[in-house]
N, C-alpha and C positions, 0 to 999 in steps of 0.2 A: 342674212337673218337666220335662214335655216342653219347655217353653219354654225352661228353663235348659240343657238338652241341646242345643237349636237354637243358643242364643247361643253356648255354649262351642265348638260345632263351628265356628261362623262366626269366632270369635276365632282358633281354631287355624289355620284356613284362611288367615286374613288374615296371621297371623305367618309361616306357611309361604310364602305368596307374597314376603311382605316379606324373609324370609331368602333366598329364592331370587333375588330381585332383586339383593340386596347381593352375594350369592356371585357371580352373573353379572357384576355391575358390576365387581368386582375381579378376576374371572377373565379378562375381556377388555379390558384397558386400551386397546387399540388401536381399540375400537368406540365410545369416547366422546371428547368434547371436552375440553381440558386444564381442570383446575380451579385455582383460586387456591392458589398456594404450590407447585404441581409444578414441578420441575427441568426448564428447557428443554433439549432435546437440542443438543448442538453439531453444527454442519454438518461433514461429512467432506470437507475440501478435496481429498482425493485421488481422489474419485469422479469429478470432471470428466475427469481425465486418464485413469483407468481406463476410463470409459464411452467416451470418444473412441477410445482405443487398441484396445478390444475390437472396435469396427466395422471391417469388411473390404470392400474394393471388389469382391473377387472374389465374395463371398456376394450383393452386391447385383446383380451381373451374372448369377449363376444364379438368383437369385429372378426377375429380368426374364424370362429365357428361359422359365421355368416358366409365369409368368403370361401370357405372350403366344403360347403354342403354339396356341391356338384363339380364334377371335372369341367375345367374352362380353358380349353385349348384355344389358341388364336385362330380367329377367322369363323368362329362358330357363335352361336347367338348367345350362349351363358356369358361368354366373356365379351362380345363386342356390342350386346344390347343390355342384358340384365346387370352386369357389374359396371358397365359405362354408366348407365341411368342411376345406379346407387350411389357411385362416386359423385357424379355430377350433382345430385340432389343433396348429398351430405354437405358439399362445398357450398352449395348456394345457401344452405341452412346455417353455415357456419358465418356467412356473411361476407364472403369473398366478393370483390369488386366486380369481377368478370369470370365467368367459366365458359370455355370454349371447347369444343370437340371436333379437332381436325379429322379428317377422313382421308384414307389412302387405298388405293387398289394395289395389291401386292401379290407377288408370287409366293404361295405357300405349298405344303406338301402334307399328304396324308396317306395311311395304310389303306388297303381295301377291306373294309371291315366286312367280316363274313367269310372272307377267303385271304386271311392275313398271312404274313411272311413266316416261313419256317425253313429250318435245315434238316437233313437226314443223312443217313448212310445208305448209299446206293448199292445194292448187290449187283452182282454180275448179270443176274437173270432180269434186272430192272425193278425189282422190289424195293421199296424204301422202308427202312427200318430205324429205330432209335430216332424217331421224329421228335423235333423240339415242341415244347409247349407254344402255343400260338397266343395264348392269355395267360397272365399271371394267376397263379392259384389264390382264390378268396380266402384269406386268413382271418378276416373278421367281417361282420355284416356292412361296417361303414364303406368297404370297398365294393360291395355288390351292387353296382350302377350300371345300367346299359349304356350309358354315355361315355364310359372308360374307352379311350383309344387303344387299341393293341399295340404292344411294342413295335418300334419301328425307328429309323434313322432318317430324318427329313431330308429330302433331295436327292436319296439314293436312286441309282438308276434301276430300272426294273430288269429282270432277267432270271434264268435259271442254269447258272453254270454248274458244272460237274467236272471234278478232277481230284487229284491227289491233294491231301491237306498238309499244309506246313504251318508249324507254331511260330509266330513271330514277335513273341515277348509283348512290349508295349508299342509295336510298330513305330518306334521313333526311326529317324533317318539313320542313326547309328545301328539301331538293331538290324535293318535291311543291310546296310554296308557290311556288319559283321556276317550275316547269312551269306550273301553273295560273294564278297571278297575274301574273307578269311576263312569260313567254313565250306566254301564252294558248294552251297546249297542253292540251287537255281529257283527262284520263286516265279519265274516266268511260266505263265498258263497254269498256275496253281490256285486253289482256294485257300486263303490264309485265314488263321484264327489269331486274334490279338485280345490281350487283356486291356481293360479301361485303365486310365490313369496315366500320370506323367505329362502327358500332352493333350492338346485338344483333339477330340475324335475326327473332326474334319481333316487334320494334318495326317492322322493315321489313314485315312482313306486315300489322301493325296499320295503319301509315300507308297502305299500298296499299289495303287495304279502306275506310279513312276517305275516301280521294280516289277511290273508285268503280272501282278496277280489278277485273275479274272473275277474274283468275289473276295469280300471280307466279312468275317464273323467277329462280332465284339462281345466279350462277356466281362462280368465283374468277378474277379478273382476273390475267394475269401480271404486271401492274404492282404488285400486291399480294402476290403469293405466288411471285415468282421475281425473278432479277436478270438483267440483259443479258450480264454477263461469265462466267456459270456455266452448267453444264448443269443437266438436271433427273433426277430418280430414274428408274433406279438409278444414274446415273452421279454424282448429287450428291443433296443433300437437299432440292432444290427441287422443287415440285409439277409434275408433267407435265400435258400437256393434257387427259389422260384422267381425272384425278382429280376426284373431285366430294365437297363437304363436307356430310356429314350434320349433323343437330342439331335441337333441339327449338324449336318456335314457342311455347310456353307461357311467357308473360309473368309469371306470378306464380310462387311457391314452394310445392312440396308437392304431393300429391295433388289434382288439379282437382276431385274430387268431395267432399272433406272440407276445406274452407278453415278455418284457424285451430284445427282439432281433429284428432286422430290417426285414420288410417284403420283402426282395430280393429274387432272384430266387433261391438261395440254403436253404431258410428258411423252416423249419418244421412248418406245421400249425396245430394249435389245432382244432380238430373237433368242429363244431359249437355247437352241443348238450352238450359239455363241457364247453362252455363259460358262464360267468355270465351275460347273457342277460336276459331282462324280460321273464317271462313265461306267463304272463297275457297281454291281449290287452290293448293298451293306445292310447288315441287319444285327441287331443285338438279341442275345439270349441269356438266361441265367445260369448259373454255375452248376446247378442240378443237370442240366442239359450238356454243358460244356464238357464235364467230366466223361461223358459218354464218348466223346470223340477223341478227346486228349488221351485218354487211357488206352487206346488202340493205336495210336501212333508208332510208326517205326522209326529207325534212325538211331543216332547217338542220344545219349542222356545230355540234357542242356547243362551249361556251366551255372554255378550256384546263384547268380543274380537274376537268372531267368526262371528260377522256381517259384511257383506259386503256393497256395495254401491247400490245394486239392491232395486227397490221401492217394497220390499216384506218383509214378516216375514220369516226369516231365521229359519229353523227347521232341525233337526238331521236326520229325518226318524226313522226307515228304512220304506221304501215303501210310498205310496202315500196315500194321504186323500180322504175321499169321495167327488165327486162320482167316483173317479180314483182308489178305493182301490183294484180293481181285475186287474189293469194294472201293467205291469213291466216295467224296464228299459232295453232297448236292444242296444247293440254295434254292429257294423259291421265293423272290421278292417281287411283290406287285405294287410297290409304293407308287403314287401318282401325284404330280404337280398340278396345282390349280391356282387361278387368280381369284383372291378373295379380298374382302374389306376389313380393314383393321383401324381402330381408332385410338387417339390419344385423348385424355382429358387434361386440360391445362387450367388451372385456377390462379387468379392474380389478387394479390393484395397490395394495392397501389402505395408507393412511398410518399411520405409528407412532404420531403424536402429534395430528395434526389429520384424522383419517379423513373427517370431514364437510366437508372442503374439496378441491374437484376441480379438477385441472390436466387439460384434456382435448385430446387429439391427434386430428385426423381426417384421412382420405383416402377418396375413394370408390373403388369396385371395379369398376363396369361401364364398358364401353367400346363405342363405335359399331362398331368391329371389332376388330383385334388391340390397339389401345391402348396401344403400346409408349412413348409420351410422355404420353398423356392417357388414363388416370390411372396406368397401371401402373409408370411411373418412381417415383411416389409410394408406390404399394403396395410395391414392390420395397424402397424405403429404409425404410418403416415396419416391414416384417419383419425387417430387419436391426437396426433400432433397438430394436425389442421384444426381439429376441434378446439384445442387449447389455444391456439392463435387467434381464432375465432372469438373465443371468450374474451380474450384481451382487447380485441378490436370493439366488442360490445361494451365494454367498460372505459372506452375512450382512448385506448392506445392505438397508435399507428406508427409503423416502422419508417426510419428515415428513408430507406431504398426500398425498391419494389421486391416482394417476394413472389416466386413463381413456383407452383406446385405441379408436378407432372406424373400422370399414370399413363405409362407407356404400354403400347399393344404390341404384340408379335415379337417380343424380345428374344424369345427361345429360339426363333427361327433365325437370328442372326442380327440382333439389336435393330429390329426393322423400325418399329414406331418412332424410338427416339432418333434414329438417323435420318428418317424422312423428315422429321420435324426440324432438326438442325439444318439439314439441306435447304428446306423451304425457308427457315428463318435466318440463315446463316449472315446476311449482311446486318440485320437488326442485332443479332448476337454479338457478333464481332465488335459493334460499336457500343453494346451496352451491358453485356454479361460481365459480372465479376468472377463468379465461382459457380461450378456445379457440384451439388454434394449429393451423392449417390448411396442409396440403401436398397440394394438388391434383396438380400437375405437379411433380415434384422437378427435373427437368432438361428444359428446353425449348431449350437452347443452352448454349454454353460461354465467353461473353462476360463475364458477371459474375454474381454474386449479386445478387438484388434482394428486397426485401420491403415491405409495406405493412400499415398497422393503425391501431388507434386511438393517437392521438398519445402517450397515457401510457406506452406500451410501447416507444416509439422507442429511448430510452437502454439499455434492456436488450437490444434487438436489436443495437444498435451494439457494447455492451460485449462480447457473446458473439462477434460477428464478429471481434473484435480477438484472440481466443485461438484460433480455428479456423484451422489451417493452409491457405494459399493452394494450391488443387489446380493453378494454372497455373505450371508450372516456369519459363517465360519470364518471368513476373511476379515470381517469387521471385528469379530472377537479377538482376532490375532493383531489388531492395530491397523490393519490396511482398511481405511474407512472410505476411501474413494475409488471410483473406476481406475484411475491412474494407478494406484498403489498396487493392486493385483496385476495389471497390465505389465508394469515395469518389473514386477517379481517373477511373473511366469513367461512372459515373451519379451526379454531385454534386447537391446541392440547389442552389437559385438562388444562395445565399451563398458556395457552395463549401466551406463549414465541415463539413459531414457528407455522407454519402450521401443521395440522395433517399429519402425514406420517405413513401409516398403513403397516401391514405385508401382505405377499402374502400367499394365499392358493392354489387354483387351478382355473380352468374356463378360462385361456389362456394359450398361448404358452411359458410362462416363467416356467410353472410347471415342466416340465421334466428336463429342465436345472437346476433349483434349488432344486427339491425334489428327483431327482434320481442321479444326479452326482455333485451337489454342486458347480454350477456357481452362483455366485452373481448376483442377477436380480433386475430389477425395472420395474415398469408398470405405464404409465402415460396417461392422457388425459384431456380434458375439459369436465366438467359435469354440471348437472342441479342442482337446489335447492332441496336437498333430505328432507328438513323440511317439504314440501308440501305432502310427504307420499307416493310418487310413488315407485313401486317395482323395476322398472327399467324405461328407457326412454320409453314413451308410446307405440309406434308403434314397439317395439322390435319384430324382426324375423317375422313380417307380410308382407304382400304384399304392405302395404301403407308405407313402408320405402324406399322413393323415392328421386331422386335428387330434384324434386320440394318442397318436404317437408323440405329438409335441406335449400334449397335457400330461401324459403318463412318464415320458422319459427325458425330454429335452428342456422344458421350463415350466414345471407344475404350476408355480404360483405367478408365472409370467412377469417376474421381476426383471430378468435380463431384457426382456422386451422393453420394459418400462426404462430401463437404464439407456437402452438404445434410442428410444424416443427422446430423452431429455438430452443425450448427446447431440443428436441429429438437429433438435430444435434450437438448442443453444449455440452450436456452432453457426448456424444460419442466422440466428438473431444477432450475434455479434458482427458477423459480416454486413449484416444490414443496418446496424445502429451505431457501431463505432465511428467516430469522427475520422479518424485515419484508419483505413483498411488494415486489419490484422494479418498482413502479408509481408513475409521477411525475406527480402531478396538475399540478404546474406547468408541464409541457409541454402539458398539455391547455389551460391558460390561454393560453399562447402561440398555439397552434392556433386557439382561438376568437378571439383578436384578429385574427389574419391573415384568418380566414373573414369577420369583421366588416369588415375594410379592403376586401376584395375585393367584399363585398355593397355597401359604401358607394360604391366607385368605379363599379361597372356600374349600380346602381338608386338611389343616395342621392339625387340630384336629383329624380328623378321621384317618389320616395317622400315627399320633403319637400314637394313640391308638392301631394301629396294629404293633407298635414297629418299625416303620420307622423313621430313624433320619434324619430330614430335615437340620439339621446343616452340614451334609455331602455335599449336594448340595449348601448351601450357602457358605461353605468354599471354594469349587471348583470354584465358581463364584468369590470369593475375589482373588484367585490365577489367574484366568482368567483376572481379572481386573488388577492386579499388572503386569502381562506380558504384556497386551496392552498399559499400561502407559510407561513401559520400553521401548517397541518397538518404540513408538512414540517420546520418549526422544532421542533415538538412530537416529530417523530419523531428528529430529530437528537439530542434531549435525553432520550429515553426510556430506562427501565431495562430492558433486553432480558431480564433475569431474572425480570421480572414478567409472567407469562402473561396476566393479565387485561389489563394496559396494551397489550401487543402485540395481543391479540386485537382491542381497541377499534379501533386504528388500522388495522389489517389489513382489518377489515370495513367501515371507511370507503372505503379504497381499492378494495376488491372491489365495493362497492356504487356507485361513481362512475358507471359507464357507465349503470346501471340508471335514474339519475336524468334521463337524456335521453330515455326512452321514455315517448311519450304514452299515455294509456288508450285512445285512439281512433287508428285507422290514418290514415296520410296520405291525403288525398283521392284516390279512384280507385285505391288500391293497399292490398290487403287485407293484403299480408305485410309492410309497412314501417310502423314506428312510431317511428323514430328521428328526432328533429326538427333534429338538428345536421348530420348527414351521411348521405345516402342517395341511391340512383339517382334520376334525373329521370323524369318520366313518359314522356319520349320517347327515353330511352336507359337500359334495364334494367342494362346492363354498367357505365355510368359512375357518377360520384360528383358530388353537388352539395352544396355548403354551403347550410344552411338551405332544404332542399328544398321545404317547404311554401311558403314566400314566393317562391322563384324560380318554381315551377311555377305559382303564382297569377298571377305577372306575365306569363307567356309570352303574347306576341302581344296585349298588353292594350291597350285603347283608353283614352286619358285621360279620356273622357266617359262611361265605363261604370262607373257607381256601384256596382252589384251586384258586379262583378269586384274593384272596389278595396275593397270591404267585406270581400271574402275575403282580399284581402292583409292588411288590418288585422287580421283574426282570426288568420291565421297568425302575424303579427309577435307579437301578444299571447302567443300559445302559446309562441314561442320565448324570449321575455323571461322568462316565467314558469318555464320549464323551467332556464334558466341560474341564476336565482335560487334555485330549489329545489336544484340541484347544488351551489350555493355553501353552502346550508345543510347539505348532508350531510357537508361536510368541517369544519364547526365543531366545537368542543369538544362532547362529549356532554351535559354540563350546562353551559348558557351561564355565562360569566363576564363 
């Protein structure tokens, strides 16, 4: 009897749970994937116009003014409390379905305020002279804020090295090889000085350390950050001689103490002395100070490509010329590392039909100082874009797929906030994420729109650029009415048939999405005319990157900001609303062929001399191309009212980028697993096709059997992944 009662109770409980599940299932249709036979929702074509028209340039300007009132470096209250709360409350007001604030304990770095870093000439009697400025000169009242963090390079080692000075140009690996091998200038035991530009500053520090330098001074040369025919801030937007570029030296992505895993409370943390952080002191200075030291250098005059824009004769060194021959260069760096909290703000607009498919928008929030361009132009645009999406929601619209909006913390230190979130959410993202759309800087100039990303997204970006109005009235008067028209006119591809659409390396928050877990990504912004020779926008990471600078010189009417907002919103909307995802695998095939041709042109002969059959990779790309064409033929003939058939091809398109992710990281780079396109070992900001192969061949000796074995290994890995990617595009059941 007792057993029958127990059995009856169990049956009733099971039935109750089952009924509850059924009721829950049908009560929340937006929480589940579509089932066979469900009617597909029709895309509302009016949303494009309504979304664009809702965004206002005046609102973006007001957002930027609010965001830049105070410095907001990562790990401090302005960024981690005030701005986090501002963004969270805005998104809740916009009507987002959920807003979350994930928190991470991460390793950050700061100068010792009140006893900040400097460099000086050290006389033989121990006196310091020509001491560099510890703070940037206040050139307008907007910069006069006690929370401004003095110029420094994050994660630099502390120390006070002193020795002869050597000029190492941009501190590329080739520059050091030229000095030490060709010119016989030994950099071991020397203090080196390099100009910013060409490569990531962290790579400069690694090269200096590798070649024996005991300290590295970085400065922004006027040849790279100003022009002879214009003034400097506050009279123009070019960098004054008192400006110094802050920035991180961390060459990997994410919290340095928790590689590949999120820095949550349960994380194991790597001891600091085992992390790949610089072991030498590094600090930035302005070019008004740099000229004091470079003008005193001894040695031969440099070759023409090494000459900068200072009114001096550039020399290599080492050491100073008479009457300073007995003086040394001294650095005093007291930068300290500390564990601090950083936060992301993540907002969700749930999809009505495919809530388990995510279109992700991202911009980082933290800045070295005021950050009016980097990143607050992007944050100001994002807040207006989300307000417009919220307005559509309140009027009854809801996207087919889920929109995810991300405000990242601690990006400037090494993409920390985004990397920790991707590491924490990687299983969910690998299963659900369609695309990541990044806007780090919305506007760094008013010359033209530009974008880069995975090749399969190129057509989507071009199509959207053809419907977004041109913000340049002069261009419109010339008949170039849309963003696309000026883009293709001013930044065309090699054939001149389309705008230039580059690949992505690292340097912003798309990196971990793309390079670690294979989420197709794109990055966009308005930019300046690069033909004038600037290394970046001139006041990059300095105290002069203010609201006034943007309003007076970069985008006075905020029309370029508005155009970026419209581009960003419409690209995301199409990815979230189109029945068939606007991802083109045939463009990826074309890109693979172009990358192969480049590899063959540069390295083909030497690879074939070592018995490497490049025909294997060429044939794999042919198979990929065939699979891509076949997939899009099926898509062209698909019954779009059949949700199961639509889901199958969309999943194939979504998973395409995942196929190029290796289970192991690229050699020497924990954060990178993409075998087709990634930064090289010597340029973290750059992009290299088939990076494993190219890095294995760097400075290789034909007789080095072990090195060539590594080339062959990397080559086989690439061929395998191209064939695997081809297989993912084929029909689900082989025919």
